[in-house]
N, C-alpha and C positions, 0 to 999 in steps of 0.2 A: 567632477560630476559623478554622482552615484549611478550605478546601473540599476535598472528595474529588476525586481525579483521575477522569476518565471511565473507565468500565470497559474500554473498548477501547484505552486509551492504550498499554499494553504491546505489543499487536499492531501498532499504528500505528508504534511505534518499531522493532519487529522488521521491519516492512515497509521502513522507511527504510534499515535496515542491509542488508537483502537487495538493495534497489535499488542501494545504493552498491557492493555486491559483484557487480553485474551479474547478478543473478538475478531477472529481472522476473516470472517465473511465481510464484516464492515470495513476492515482494513483493505481487503482486496478491492472492494467497490471504490473506496477512496483512492487507492493507488491507480486503478484503471482510469478514473476520472482525471487524476493528476497527469498521468502519462499521455492521455489523449490531448490535454491542453498544452503540455510541454514535454515532448518526447525525450529531451535531453536530461530529464530528471531520472530516467531509467537507470543510468549508470550509477548515480549517487544512491538511489533507493533499492537497487537490485537485491542486496542481502535481506532487507525487510520484506520485500515482495516475495522472495523465495521462501522465507520463514512463514509468511501468511499462507502461501500456497500449500506448504507442507502441513501446517496446522489445520487448515480447512479440510485437506484430504484425509488427514487422520480422524478428524471429527466426523466426516461423512462416512468413513469406513466403520467407525465404532458404532454409529447410529443406524447404519443400513448396509451391513456387510452382505 
């Protein structure tokens, strides 16, 4: 019997796509939604989330230092 995918998996995948498209704000929003639905996803997606945070911070600094 197959186990069900975590409920936030679609959002986590959407976040990964947004991050690859250089859209860190959208990635962060999707990661936050995914982690709220399935906190266990944090461990798997931590590197992507950290990258999205860093990229969004860099973008904010460059636009409003």
